[in-house]
Steps between C-alpha positions, in 0.01 A plus 500: 500500500746576210344368178812465280451411128769390258438638148686494180502800259609505149633837393592568137727210379710461807490194725203490730525671831384309816386708796361435849232758566202569727194336337324840521766654274479251214284718285736797541796291380317345217367833374846652528645210286219553253571869474867435429429228249239719319745791484785269391282349217390853381857622496625180316276612217653849481868381562504197275882512437596533871571205735225370727703610814541853351115518459458360851713777634277753310191337661656525841587859442153586376345319798737691745420835318124451557557409858705814574253730310207344705695530829556875427136549416392325819747715708362812336145392573591440861632856530186646341291304743703618790473856376123464450453358852702788647275756316192320598607496870568879483150553348344288773680684780375834364127370509523380848 
């Protein structure tokens, strides 16, 4: 059974966004909107003379930057785990 939920998210000072999502995903979307709104509010304090949309673009860029840095870290960790497993396999084969 597909449990679809219609939610409305308010991001920055733009019109609310209405989405249809899996009910199980609601927390993810709300936390994502909260992150963007918090980043936007913090940046508004720093860039008081810039337009709201300019600051929202900065918030989007900051969010994407964190995403790509974390993605790179996860990929590097995956490679490290693969290398570790290979070394462990080699050690175990020597013992047997």
